[in-house]
N, C-alpha and C positions, 0 to 999 in steps of 0.2 A: 227136177227135185233134187237132186246131188246139191244143185245151186242154193235151194231157198232151203228148205229143212232144216240146215243146220241154224238157220240166223232167223225164221220166219216169228221165233219165240222170243228170241234175245233181242233181238233188233226188228222190229214187226215193220217201222216206218223207214225203211231201209231195205228190207224185204221186198217190201210194196212196191215201193219204186223198183227196182230191180227187176221183180213179176214185171211191170208193165212197162219197161225197155224190150225183156225180151220178148214177149208179146208183138210190142211194134216190130223189130224183128225180125220175125218169121211174118210177121202178118205183112210187112214188104216184100219177103221172100215168096210166099205167093204170090203176090199181086204182076212181081213179076217173071213167076214162072218159074224158081229158083226150087219150091217146094210145092208137094198137093198137101191134101188133108185138113183136118182140122188142125188149129191150133193147141199145141199143148200147153203152155201159157195164158191161156185165157183162164179169166175166172171165172165166169160164168157157167154154169154146167158140163166144167173141168175139176178144175184145183178148187173151185170151192166144195167139191166133195171130199178134199183130200188133206188138205189142209183147216186149219182152224179161223174162224171170222175173225179179224183183228179186233171185233169187239169185245170177243170172248178171250183173249191172249189181257191185254191187257185196256186198262181203261184210257181213253185221250183224254190229257188234263192240259187243259189250255190255259194261258196264263190267268191271271186277274185282271180284272179291269183298275185302274186306281179309281177311289170312290171320288164322285166330283166333288166333295163338300176338302174334298186334300186337295185337290190340283192348285190353288191358289199356294198354297204352303211350297208345293212342289217345284209350281214354275220359278216362285223367290229363290229355291235352293238353288234351282238348277244356273239363276241370272248368278247365282257365288263363282260357277266355276269358268272356266277361261278355256278360249281353244273355240274352235269350230262345230265341234262333236255336239256342245251342249245345246248353239245356236243352230245346230240344225234336227235334234231333238225338239228342240220349242218348237221352230217352222212347223217340223211333224206335226205336233202336236195341236197345233194353231191351223193347218190346217187338213188336219184329218189324212194326211197323204202317206200310201206307204213307203217305207225306208228306203228304196230302189229308188224311188222318185225325187225324194228327196236327195239323195246323193249326187243323184246326176245331172239336177236341175241347172241350167247354165243360165248367164245373164239377158242373153237372146230370149230365152223363154217368157221372161219377167218386164210387167210393159209395166212402171208406177204410177204411169201420168192416168194408165186407165185403173187400177188394182186389180190386174189379174195375170194368172200364170198361165201360162199354155204349155202344156206338157204333152209332147209331139207321141202319136200312136206305136213309133216303135220302140218308146217307154214305156208302153205301159201293157200292165198287163195281158188285157182285154183289147189291142191292137187297136183304139181308138184314140184320136184327139180327147184330150179333159184340159176344159179350163175351170181353174179354181179360183174363184173372188179372194182378191188378199183382202184383208181384214188390214185395221193401224196397225194390231200388235203385230203380225205379220210381216208387214212395210219397216217397224220398225226394227225388227231383227233382224232384216235383209240390213237396214239400215247403219246395225251394229259391229257389221262387218269388216276387218282392216286391210289394207290394201292388198295384203297378201292373199286371204283369203278372197276378195273379191276376185284376183286374176285367176286363180281356181275355178272361179264359177265361171268364167269366162274362156276359158279354154273347151 
C-alpha cells in the first residue's frame, strides 16, 4: 500500500502495472516456497476493497480513429514526408499491423512473389505466427525504400 497509494490516483496506468508485477513476484515466491498465505497484491478480494477501481479514478481515453473519408488525404500528406518513419506508418495502415511488428519487419519475412509477410511467432503479442497478405499498395511502400532502409530491414 505504501508503494501504490501515492500514485494510484495520479498515475493509474503505472500503478496498475506495478501492482500486477508485485502480484506476479509474490505469486512466484509462494510457488517456490519462499512465502505463505494470501497474496497482498492481489486485486480481487483484497486491493479492490482498499483502492478505488481505475474506472472511478479517471475515464480511460482511447485515441480516436481517423475517419475513413479522411484516409486518402492523410496518406497523401504522409507521402510528402521523407524518411523511413512515414513509410513505416503507411505500411502499418495498409497491413493493420501493430507498431512493434512493423518496426521489426525483416526482408526474410516478406515474400514479394507470393505477396505475403510472415511475422514470426516470437514477435507476435499472441505468440503465434501471423500471415499478412500484402496489397499492391503495401508492396509499393516496400519498393519505395531506399538501399539504406533496405539494409536495415535485412539485419
